[in-house]
Backbone as a chain_set.jsonl record, in Angstrom:
{"seq": "XXXXXXXXXXXXXXXXXXXXXXXXXXXXXXXXXXXXXXXXXXXXXXXXXXXXXXXXXXXXXXXXXXXXXXXXXXXXXXXXXXXXXXXXXXXXXXXXXXXXXXXXXXXXXXXXXXXXXXXXXXXXXXXXXXXXXXXXXXXXXXXXXXXX", "coords": {"N": [[-5.025, -16.749, -30.878], [-2.539, -15.653, -28.633], [-2.71, -15.584, -25.026], [-2.441, -12.579, -23.241], [-1.395, -10.126, -20.837], [-3.195, -7.185, -20.0], [-5.199, -4.219, -20.422], [-8.169, -2.549, -21.462], [-7.077, -1.514, -23.809], [-5.646, -3.675, -24.708], [-7.699, -5.409, -25.342], [-8.753, -4.142, -27.533], [-6.784, -4.654, -29.346], [-7.193, -7.254, -29.835], [-6.229, -9.107, -28.05], [-6.546, -11.508, -25.437], [-7.482, -11.094, -22.092], [-6.639, -11.879, -18.698], [-8.202, -10.916, -16.642], [-10.472, -8.207, -15.901], [-9.333, -4.944, -15.124], [-9.928, -3.066, -12.125], [-10.289, -0.274, -12.61], [-11.284, -0.264, -15.137], [-13.818, -1.114, -14.938], [-15.162, 0.273, -12.935], [-16.13, 3.576, -11.802], [-14.008, 6.371, -10.846], [-13.503, 6.441, -7.382], [-15.588, 4.732, -6.765], [-14.714, 2.143, -6.41], [-13.789, -0.04, -3.912], [-12.257, -2.494, -2.279], [-11.838, -4.201, 0.432], [-10.482, -6.67, 0.933], [-8.63, -6.823, -1.112], [-7.233, -4.349, -0.997], [-6.277, -4.349, 1.562], [-4.51, -6.364, 1.668], [-1.594, -8.415, 2.241], [0.1, -8.688, -0.009], [-0.606, -6.512, -1.681], [0.085, -4.432, 0.042], [2.907, -4.81, 0.297], [3.711, -4.371, -2.39], [2.893, -1.687, -2.827], [4.437, -0.383, -0.868], [7.055, -0.98, -1.735], [7.126, 0.299, -4.263], [6.758, 2.926, -3.416], [9.055, 3.405, -1.836], [10.953, 3.316, -3.871], [10.1, 5.499, -5.441], [10.657, 7.593, -3.661], [13.444, 7.397, -3.594], [14.034, 8.159, -6.225], [13.153, 10.784, -6.219], [15.017, 12.152, -4.669], [15.077, 13.992, -2.438], [15.556, 16.395, 0.212], [15.384, 15.86, 3.747], [13.357, 17.151, 6.402], [10.561, 16.914, 4.232], [7.505, 18.292, 3.009], [5.142, 16.257, 1.865], [2.752, 15.338, -0.577], [0.613, 12.652, -0.848], [-0.823, 11.656, -3.523], [-3.733, 10.216, -4.215], [-3.947, 8.46, -2.039], [-5.159, 6.169, -1.025], [-5.509, 3.54, 1.28], [-3.364, 4.161, 2.858], [-0.803, 2.939, 2.636], [1.481, 3.934, 1.214], [1.777, 6.326, 2.558], [2.677, 5.534, 5.054], [5.297, 4.62, 4.491], [6.456, 6.992, 3.547], [6.277, 8.628, 5.806], [7.869, 7.113, 7.595], [10.281, 7.511, 6.376], [10.97, 9.955, 7.228], [9.566, 12.234, 6.482], [6.951, 14.75, 6.301], [3.656, 13.933, 5.729], [0.724, 14.193, 3.767], [-2.373, 12.982, 2.724], [-4.536, 12.416, -0.105], [-7.533, 11.246, -1.512], [-10.01, 10.112, -3.763], [-11.817, 8.256, -2.93], [-13.913, 7.813, -0.338], [-14.127, 5.731, 1.517], [-11.61, 4.522, 1.521], [-10.077, 6.668, 2.433], [-11.128, 6.901, 4.968], [-10.127, 4.524, 6.151], [-7.37, 5.098, 6.024], [-7.268, 7.304, 7.755], [-8.068, 6.064, 10.131], [-5.777, 4.66, 10.612], [-4.233, 6.641, 11.542], [-3.308, 8.639, 9.856], [-3.058, 11.824, 8.175], [-5.467, 12.559, 6.103], [-7.462, 13.364, 3.258], [-10.623, 13.593, 1.587], [-10.798, 13.95, -1.817], [-10.575, 15.056, -5.24], [-8.177, 14.389, -7.726], [-8.252, 16.063, -9.843], [-9.139, 18.426, -8.906], [-7.759, 19.582, -6.472], [-7.917, 19.854, -2.899], [-6.216, 21.878, -1.72], [-3.908, 24.557, -0.86], [-2.182, 26.819, -3.121], [1.119, 25.953, -4.028], [1.695, 24.35, -1.747], [3.053, 21.976, -1.166], [6.231, 20.279, -0.989], [6.92, 18.08, -2.476], [5.358, 15.552, -4.489], [3.875, 12.406, -4.455], [2.554, 9.724, -6.251], [1.19, 6.707, -6.313], [-0.104, 4.182, -8.16], [-2.528, 5.558, -8.873], [-3.125, 7.47, -10.885], [-4.199, 6.148, -13.08], [-6.868, 6.105, -12.668], [-7.788, 8.62, -13.18], [-9.807, 10.795, -15.044], [-9.435, 13.166, -16.572], [-6.437, 13.773, -17.357], [-4.726, 15.901, -18.02], [-5.88, 18.073, -16.692], [-5.601, 17.178, -14.037], [-2.803, 17.113, -13.906], [-2.25, 19.854, -14.053], [-3.353, 20.66, -11.619], [-1.74, 19.267, -9.801], [0.681, 20.533, -10.356], [0.004, 23.09, -9.503], [-0.262, 22.88, -6.667], [2.269, 22.229, -5.944], [5.435, 23.275, -4.771]], "CA": [[-4.331, -15.58, -30.366], [-2.004, -15.965, -27.308], [-3.188, -14.777, -23.901], [-1.496, -11.592, -22.739], [-1.951, -9.209, -19.846], [-3.477, -5.849, -20.498], [-6.529, -3.701, -20.149], [-9.033, -2.349, -22.612], [-6.278, -1.345, -25.017], [-5.31, -5.02, -25.167], [-8.885, -5.975, -25.966], [-8.871, -3.521, -28.842], [-5.788, -5.294, -30.207], [-7.59, -8.638, -30.028], [-5.642, -9.976, -27.045], [-7.418, -11.918, -24.341], [-6.91, -10.755, -20.801], [-7.019, -12.783, -17.628], [-9.295, -10.284, -15.904], [-10.608, -6.762, -16.054], [-8.796, -4.14, -14.036], [-11.035, -2.332, -11.5], [-10.521, 1.036, -13.22], [-12.012, -0.466, -16.386], [-15.185, -1.492, -14.608], [-15.75, 1.217, -11.985], [-15.777, 4.992, -11.872], [-13.141, 6.752, -9.731], [-14.187, 6.606, -6.109], [-16.579, 3.678, -6.521], [-14.096, 0.854, -6.118], [-13.077, -0.279, -2.659], [-12.369, -3.902, -1.933], [-10.921, -4.358, 1.577], [-9.632, -7.86, 0.845], [-7.522, -6.528, -2.014], [-6.442, -3.199, -0.568], [-5.679, -4.614, 2.867], [-3.801, -7.628, 1.544], [-0.142, -8.305, 2.388], [0.718, -8.5, -1.319], [-0.837, -5.132, -2.101], [0.891, -3.59, 0.93], [4.317, -4.923, -0.094], [3.904, -3.727, -3.694], [2.781, -0.239, -2.645], [5.589, 0.076, -0.093], [8.243, -1.07, -2.595], [7.024, 1.37, -5.255], [6.929, 4.211, -2.732], [10.479, 3.549, -1.512], [11.656, 3.638, -5.122], [9.744, 6.874, -5.805], [11.424, 8.483, -2.78], [14.827, 7.37, -4.092], [14.097, 8.924, -7.471], [12.932, 12.205, -5.919], [16.259, 12.709, -4.104], [14.705, 15.197, -1.684], [16.109, 16.557, 1.549], [14.424, 15.66, 4.841], [12.018, 16.652, 6.12], [9.772, 17.613, 3.219], [6.056, 18.149, 3.093], [4.815, 15.478, 0.677], [1.372, 14.946, -0.823], [0.376, 11.341, -1.443], [-1.984, 11.864, -4.389], [-4.336, 8.901, -4.388], [-3.336, 7.784, -0.885], [-5.784, 4.898, -0.692], [-5.624, 3.222, 2.705], [-2.226, 4.686, 3.596], [0.45, 2.19, 2.556], [2.575, 4.825, 0.829], [1.938, 7.331, 3.612], [3.495, 4.91, 6.098], [6.686, 4.623, 4.019], [6.888, 8.394, 3.486], [6.45, 9.055, 7.195], [9.023, 6.399, 8.142], [11.481, 8.083, 5.747], [11.256, 11.218, 7.896], [8.873, 13.351, 5.858], [5.577, 15.044, 6.699], [2.835, 13.473, 4.605], [-0.715, 14.411, 3.726], [-2.939, 12.181, 1.643], [-5.835, 12.748, -0.696], [-8.065, 10.179, -2.35], [-11.404, 10.346, -4.115], [-12.639, 7.231, -2.304], [-14.084, 8.14, 1.084], [-13.891, 4.545, 2.342], [-10.165, 4.37, 1.663], [-9.626, 7.767, 3.297], [-11.537, 6.514, 6.329], [-9.154, 3.531, 6.631], [-6.102, 5.806, 6.24], [-7.431, 8.106, 8.988], [-8.077, 5.112, 11.253], [-4.376, 4.305, 10.833], [-3.581, 7.81, 12.129], [-2.764, 9.539, 8.845], [-3.776, 13.036, 7.776], [-5.947, 12.253, 4.753], [-8.65, 14.105, 2.863], [-11.352, 13.165, 0.399], [-10.666, 14.953, -2.857], [-10.338, 14.627, -6.609], [-6.887, 14.867, -8.229], [-8.533, 17.082, -10.85], [-9.465, 19.655, -8.175], [-7.195, 19.283, -5.156], [-8.385, 20.744, -1.834], [-5.052, 22.443, -1.042], [-3.46, 25.879, -1.298], [-1.102, 26.882, -4.104], [2.494, 25.736, -3.566], [1.652, 23.836, -0.38], [3.87, 20.774, -0.976], [7.584, 20.222, -1.541], [6.968, 16.964, -3.416], [4.119, 14.783, -4.618], [4.032, 11.014, -4.866], [1.288, 9.094, -6.609], [1.422, 5.311, -6.644], [-1.321, 3.46, -8.562], [-3.724, 6.401, -8.785], [-3.451, 8.262, -12.073], [-4.969, 5.383, -14.057], [-8.274, 6.366, -12.371], [-8.11, 10.006, -13.522], [-10.47, 10.957, -16.341], [-8.813, 14.282, -17.292], [-5.061, 13.764, -16.86], [-4.162, 17.245, -18.166], [-6.402, 18.882, -15.58], [-4.956, 16.688, -12.818], [-1.409, 17.571, -13.948], [-2.269, 21.279, -13.695], [-3.608, 20.747, -10.181], [-0.514, 18.817, -9.128], [1.635, 21.616, -10.524], [-0.458, 24.236, -8.695], [-0.006, 22.693, -5.232], [3.69, 21.904, -5.774], [6.323, 24.455, -4.683]], "C": [[-3.81, -15.916, -28.962], [-2.597, -15.052, -26.242], [-2.085, -13.831, -23.464], [-2.193, -10.723, -21.716], [-2.206, -7.874, -20.491], [-4.898, -5.463, -20.206], [-7.34, -3.582, -21.409], [-8.246, -2.171, -23.899], [-5.869, -2.701, -25.581], [-6.494, -5.661, -25.863], [-9.071, -5.415, -27.363], [-7.898, -4.157, -29.836], [-6.136, -6.761, -30.469], [-6.965, -9.605, -29.036], [-6.695, -10.348, -26.018], [-6.718, -11.579, -23.028], [-7.425, -11.722, -19.739], [-8.202, -12.226, -16.84], [-9.346, -8.797, -16.225], [-9.945, -6.076, -14.869], [-9.945, -3.343, -13.44], [-11.331, -0.989, -12.177], [-11.205, 0.934, -14.581], [-13.493, -0.74, -16.139], [-15.905, -0.44, -13.763], [-15.348, 2.652, -12.306], [-14.821, 5.308, -10.719], [-13.97, 6.966, -8.467], [-15.201, 5.526, -5.792], [-15.941, 2.401, -6.001], [-13.395, 0.863, -4.765], [-13.318, -1.725, -2.289], [-11.366, -4.18, -0.821], [-10.007, -5.569, 1.49], [-8.445, -7.633, -0.069], [-6.636, -5.428, -1.454], [-5.86, -3.354, 0.828], [-4.931, -5.947, 2.841], [-2.297, -7.419, 1.718], [0.567, -8.064, 1.056], [0.574, -7.08, -1.823], [0.021, -4.18, -1.25], [2.352, -3.617, 0.512], [4.596, -4.209, -1.412], [3.871, -2.203, -3.555], [4.005, 0.308, -1.895], [6.861, 0.068, -0.943], [8.249, 0.056, -3.634], [7.259, 2.741, -4.621], [8.386, 4.44, -2.346], [11.272, 3.934, -2.757], [11.35, 5.067, -5.571], [10.506, 7.872, -4.944], [12.888, 8.536, -3.202], [14.979, 8.258, -5.319], [13.918, 10.424, -7.238], [14.198, 12.896, -5.406], [16.004, 14.03, -3.372], [15.343, 15.201, -0.307], [15.006, 16.344, 2.582], [14.423, 16.875, 5.748], [11.326, 17.523, 5.073], [8.292, 17.392, 3.52], [5.611, 17.514, 1.773], [3.318, 15.18, 0.62], [1.373, 13.553, -1.442], [-0.937, 11.462, -2.214], [-2.574, 10.513, -4.776], [-3.857, 7.986, -3.28], [-3.957, 6.443, -0.534], [-5.877, 4.712, 0.806], [-4.379, 3.586, 3.515], [-0.922, 3.931, 3.511], [1.638, 3.086, 2.213], [2.833, 5.86, 1.907], [2.827, 6.802, 4.737], [4.975, 4.975, 5.723], [7.244, 6.045, 4.018], [7.163, 8.927, 4.889], [7.687, 8.408, 7.826], [10.34, 6.931, 7.574], [11.8, 9.472, 6.306], [10.581, 12.443, 7.308], [7.5, 13.557, 6.491], [4.712, 14.695, 5.498], [1.367, 13.789, 4.841], [-1.228, 13.602, 2.549], [-4.256, 12.726, 1.142], [-6.247, 11.584, -1.578], [-9.537, 10.476, -2.604], [-12.348, 9.376, -3.401], [-12.726, 7.442, -0.799], [-13.856, 6.941, 1.998], [-12.393, 4.32, 2.559], [-9.599, 5.451, 2.576], [-9.976, 7.461, 4.756], [-10.539, 5.526, 6.932], [-7.812, 4.212, 6.92], [-6.16, 6.634, 7.525], [-7.43, 7.216, 10.225], [-6.666, 4.648, 11.596], [-3.581, 5.482, 11.389], [-3.01, 8.795, 11.13], [-3.674, 10.736, 8.594], [-4.183, 12.841, 6.323], [-7.275, 12.96, 4.508], [-9.31, 13.454, 1.662], [-11.231, 14.287, -0.616], [-10.305, 14.323, -4.184], [-8.995, 15.189, -7.075], [-7.064, 15.948, -9.29], [-8.924, 18.423, -10.225], [-9.044, 19.445, -6.717], [-7.619, 20.317, -4.107], [-7.245, 21.375, -1.026], [-4.685, 23.796, -1.638], [-2.386, 25.748, -2.377], [0.242, 26.677, -3.404], [2.581, 25.244, -2.121], [2.635, 22.695, -0.117], [5.231, 20.885, -1.649], [7.701, 19.143, -2.619], [5.614, 16.267, -3.424], [4.474, 13.391, -5.104], [2.644, 10.471, -5.171], [1.591, 7.687, -7.097], [0.07, 4.669, -6.957], [-2.588, 4.295, -8.443], [-4.098, 7.064, -10.102], [-4.204, 7.463, -13.144], [-6.471, 5.571, -13.843], [-8.726, 7.74, -12.87], [-8.7, 10.09, -14.929], [-9.796, 12.034, -17.184], [-7.391, 14.473, -16.748], [-4.423, 15.153, -16.966], [-4.622, 18.149, -17.033], [-5.748, 18.476, -14.257], [-3.498, 17.139, -12.765], [-1.309, 19.051, -13.587], [-2.484, 21.466, -12.198], [-2.381, 20.337, -9.368], [0.539, 19.92, -9.196], [1.282, 22.815, -9.628], [-0.094, 24.079, -7.212], [1.45, 22.389, -4.918], [4.515, 23.189, -5.744], [7.261, 24.495, -5.865]], "O": [[-4.583, -16.428, -28.153], [-2.942, -13.902, -26.512], [-0.929, -14.232, -23.331], [-3.418, -10.594, -21.719], [-1.508, -7.48, -21.425], [-5.707, -6.292, -19.789], [-7.223, -4.402, -22.319], [-8.679, -2.617, -24.961], [-5.756, -2.86, -26.796], [-6.328, -6.372, -26.855], [-9.497, -6.126, -28.273], [-8.169, -4.189, -31.036], [-5.45, -7.435, -31.238], [-7.151, -10.815, -29.165], [-7.627, -9.584, -25.766], [-5.508, -11.76, -22.888], [-8.503, -12.301, -19.871], [-9.09, -12.97, -16.423], [-8.394, -8.218, -16.748], [-9.993, -6.575, -13.745], [-10.863, -2.969, -14.17], [-12.494, -0.605, -12.304], [-11.658, 1.944, -15.12], [-14.315, -0.606, -17.046], [-17.122, -0.283, -13.869], [-14.355, 2.9, -12.99], [-14.815, 4.595, -9.716], [-15.02, 7.607, -8.504], [-15.635, 5.416, -4.645], [-16.559, 1.66, -5.237], [-12.513, 1.685, -4.517], [-14.449, -2.13, -2.019], [-10.18, -4.373, -1.088], [-8.861, -5.501, 1.933], [-7.368, -8.184, 0.163], [-5.412, -5.565, -1.44], [-5.021, -2.549, 1.231], [-4.746, -6.58, 3.88], [-1.78, -6.355, 1.377], [1.538, -7.309, 1.004], [1.531, -6.504, -2.339], [0.611, -3.235, -1.774], [2.977, -2.564, 0.384], [5.606, -3.517, -1.54], [4.728, -1.511, -4.105], [4.541, 1.353, -2.264], [7.655, 1.006, -0.878], [9.28, 0.691, -3.852], [7.886, 3.61, -5.226], [8.902, 5.545, -2.508], [12.161, 4.784, -2.695], [12.247, 5.772, -6.033], [10.957, 8.9, -5.45], [13.505, 9.601, -3.171], [15.941, 9.016, -5.432], [14.47, 11.24, -7.977], [14.422, 14.076, -5.675], [16.637, 15.046, -3.656], [15.632, 14.15, 0.265], [13.835, 16.618, 2.317], [15.439, 17.565, 5.837], [11.506, 18.741, 5.054], [7.902, 16.436, 4.19], [5.688, 18.133, 0.712], [2.7, 14.821, 1.622], [2.052, 13.308, -2.44], [-2.02, 11.381, -1.636], [-1.99, 9.766, -5.561], [-3.411, 6.868, -3.538], [-3.345, 5.654, 0.186], [-6.28, 5.626, 1.525], [-4.335, 3.349, 4.722], [0.006, 4.25, 4.254], [2.685, 3.002, 2.855], [3.981, 6.234, 2.147], [3.633, 7.543, 5.3], [5.809, 5.344, 6.549], [8.378, 6.271, 4.443], [8.169, 9.598, 5.121], [8.461, 9.078, 8.509], [11.388, 6.817, 8.211], [12.785, 10.093, 5.906], [10.976, 13.571, 7.602], [6.957, 12.658, 7.133], [5.001, 15.112, 4.377], [0.848, 13.67, 5.951], [-0.588, 13.546, 1.499], [-4.989, 13.404, 1.862], [-5.431, 11.008, -2.297], [-10.222, 11.03, -1.744], [-13.543, 9.646, -3.283], [-11.744, 7.273, -0.077], [-13.435, 7.114, 3.142], [-11.967, 3.969, 3.659], [-8.733, 5.171, 3.405], [-9.19, 7.741, 5.661], [-10.146, 5.67, 8.09], [-7.186, 3.935, 7.943], [-5.199, 6.655, 8.295], [-6.853, 7.577, 11.251], [-6.39, 4.285, 12.74], [-2.391, 5.347, 11.677], [-2.287, 9.71, 11.524], [-4.89, 10.667, 8.777], [-3.353, 12.943, 5.42], [-8.092, 13.13, 5.413], [-8.644, 12.843, 0.825], [-11.528, 15.442, -0.311], [-9.796, 13.203, -4.244], [-8.71, 16.362, -6.836], [-6.118, 16.672, -9.599], [-9.027, 19.432, -10.923], [-9.873, 19.167, -5.851], [-7.673, 21.512, -4.395], [-7.297, 21.405, 0.203], [-5.086, 24.139, -2.75], [-1.762, 24.696, -2.522], [0.457, 27.185, -2.303], [3.449, 25.68, -1.364], [3.015, 22.465, 1.031], [5.377, 21.488, -2.713], [8.484, 19.278, -3.559], [4.832, 16.383, -2.48], [5.261, 13.217, -6.034], [1.686, 10.727, -4.442], [2.177, 7.501, -8.163], [-0.805, 4.623, -6.093], [-3.612, 3.804, -7.968], [-5.284, 7.205, -10.402], [-4.795, 8.066, -14.04], [-7.267, 5.242, -14.722], [-9.926, 7.993, -12.971], [-8.157, 9.525, -15.878], [-9.602, 11.844, -18.385], [-7.172, 15.234, -15.805], [-3.656, 15.541, -16.086], [-3.826, 18.908, -16.48], [-5.384, 19.334, -13.452], [-3.004, 17.506, -11.699], [-0.379, 19.456, -12.89], [-1.866, 22.334, -11.582], [-2.034, 20.979, -8.377], [1.209, 20.205, -8.203], [2.166, 23.465, -9.069], [0.335, 25.041, -6.575], [1.827, 22.301, -3.749], [4.328, 24.079, -6.575], [8.081, 25.407, -5.971]]}, "num_chains": 1, "name": "protein.A"}
């Protein structure tokens, strides 16, 4: 069988994977690896994805944007530099600590039960976070609730 990239679904198909993804091994909020999340490669990838997400949103400046799954703040930096007000939330308290140390407004919270008021945000961006969510339907309802 040829080697292919993929997660657990690939294993079910009989494919071999190069490595396990962290979300396959850890529970949400447990995984924090500073060498990976503070790496130049991870930063560049997160920033590129965030710039593209902002392009796709086509929103007027300045907007109040929630970075759902903000991690250590890479996307928050791009959002702020684009002229928007940004607030972050992440289930991992260590990542939130790093984001706060960088000067960002970030909170510890679960995407399935967001710690914000109804209709608080003009837009929401989530880069590399929803794969950690256990109940995606519940998280989608929460995202909808806090979105204007």
